[in-house]
C-alpha positions as CSV (number, residue, x, y, z in Angstrom):
1,M,-16.4,-4.8,-14.9
2,G,-15.0,-7.4,-12.4
3,W,-11.7,-8.9,-13.9
4,I,-11.2,-5.9,-16.1
5,G,-11.5,-3.5,-13.1
6,F,-9.2,-5.8,-11.1
7,A,-6.4,-5.7,-13.8
8,L,-6.7,-2.0,-14.3
9,S,-6.8,-1.3,-10.6
10,T,-3.8,-3.7,-10.1
11,V,-1.8,-1.8,-12.8
12,L,-2.5,1.6,-11.2
13,L,-1.6,0.2,-7.7
14,V,1.7,-1.1,-8.9
15,F,2.5,2.1,-10.8
16,V,1.7,4.3,-7.9
17,S,3.8,1.9,-5.6
18,G,6.7,2.4,-7.8
19,R,6.6,6.0,-7.8
20,V,6.2,6.2,-3.9
21,R,9.1,3.7,-3.7
22,G,11.3,5.9,-5.8
23,F,10.5,9.0,-3.7
24,I,11.1,7.1,-0.3
25,R,14.4,5.6,-1.6
26,R,15.8,8.8,-2.6
27,H,14.8,10.6,0.8
28,A,14.9,7.7,3.4
29,P,18.6,7.9,4.2
30,F,18.1,11.5,5.5
31,Y,15.0,10.7,7.6
32,A,14.9,11.1,11.3
33,Q,13.0,8.6,13.5
34,W,9.8,10.8,13.3
35,N,10.1,11.1,9.5
36,I,10.0,7.4,9.2
37,L,7.1,7.1,11.4
38,V,5.0,10.0,9.8
39,V,5.9,8.8,6.2
40,G,5.0,5.3,7.0
41,L,1.7,6.3,8.5
42,I,0.8,8.5,5.6
43,V,1.8,5.8,3.1
44,G,-0.1,3.0,5.0
45,V,-3.3,4.9,5.4
46,L,-3.4,6.4,1.9
47,F,-2.8,3.0,0.3
48,G,-5.3,1.3,2.6
49,V,-8.1,3.8,1.7
50,A,-7.0,3.9,-2.0
51,V,-7.2,0.0,-2.3
52,H,-10.5,-0.2,-0.6
53,L,-12.1,2.5,-2.7
54,L,-10.7,1.2,-5.9
55,G,-11.9,-2.2,-4.9
56,R,-15.5,-1.1,-4.2
57,F,-15.8,1.0,-7.3
58,A,-13.9,-1.2,-9.8
59,M,-15.3,-4.6,-8.6
60,P,-18.7,-3.8,-7.1
61,I,-20.4,-7.1,-8.0
62,E,-17.9,-9.8,-7.4
63,G,-17.8,-9.5,-3.7
64,R,-15.4,-10.7,-1.1
65,T,-13.0,-13.0,-3.2
66,L,-11.8,-10.5,-5.5
67,L,-11.7,-7.6,-3.0
68,I,-9.6,-9.9,-0.6
69,T,-7.3,-10.7,-3.4
70,F,-6.9,-7.1,-4.4
71,S,-6.2,-6.2,-0.9
72,A,-3.4,-8.7,-0.7
73,T,-2.0,-7.3,-3.9
74,G,-2.1,-3.9,-2.1
75,Q,-0.2,-5.4,0.8
76,L,2.5,-6.6,-1.6
77,A,2.6,-3.3,-3.3
78,V,3.3,-1.5,0.1
79,A,5.9,-4.2,1.1
80,Y,7.7,-3.5,-2.4
81,I,8.3,0.1,-1.1
82,G,11.1,-1.2,1.2
83,Y,12.5,-3.9,-1.0
84,M,16.2,-3.6,-1.6
85,P,17.1,-0.1,-0.2
86,D,19.9,1.8,-1.8
87,P,23.6,1.2,-0.7
88,I,23.7,4.6,0.9
89,D,20.7,3.6,3.1
90,W,22.9,1.7,5.4
91,A,20.3,2.1,8.3
92,K,17.7,0.6,6.1
93,K,15.2,3.5,6.8
94,S,13.3,2.8,3.6
95,R,12.6,-0.8,4.8
96,Q,11.6,0.6,8.3
97,T,9.2,3.0,6.5
98,A,7.7,0.1,4.5
99,I,7.2,-2.0,7.6
100,I,5.3,0.7,9.4
101,A,3.2,1.4,6.2
102,G,2.5,-2.4,5.9
103,V,1.2,-2.7,9.4
104,L,-0.9,0.3,9.2
105,Y,-2.2,-0.6,5.7
106,F,-3.2,-4.1,7.3
107,V,-5.0,-2.2,10.2
108,V,-6.7,0.3,7.8
109,T,-7.8,-2.5,5.5
110,V,-9.3,-4.6,8.3
111,A,-11.1,-1.6,9.8
112,L,-12.6,-0.6,6.4
113,F,-13.7,-4.3,5.8
114,A,-15.5,-4.0,9.2
115,V,-17.1,-0.7,8.5
116,D,-17.8,-1.3,4.8
117,P,-18.1,-5.1,4.2
118,P,-18.3,-6.3,0.6
119,A,-21.6,-7.8,-0.4
């Protein structure tokens, strides 16, 4: 399933990232500091776990190279959430949320690679 699974998983990941970005861009100007932290933590953990599970099930044979490439694609998808915040978001709260999500995504991905390494 290798490259086909990689392509389909990437399309799904980008689609979900776009939907999450739309939600965060609409609501971020009204976030308090705790909301930024909590939403960033939730997005980072969910994307990290989802990318790892999609990578394990969509690309079971190819091993490290394709899974690491897919994880890097996931990092870009998480970073996209905070790209070009709305003009009303003068405090750049959506960007702050994306930074927290990106850091946590990286931590979760590394931890899942340590716990469940690819073949």
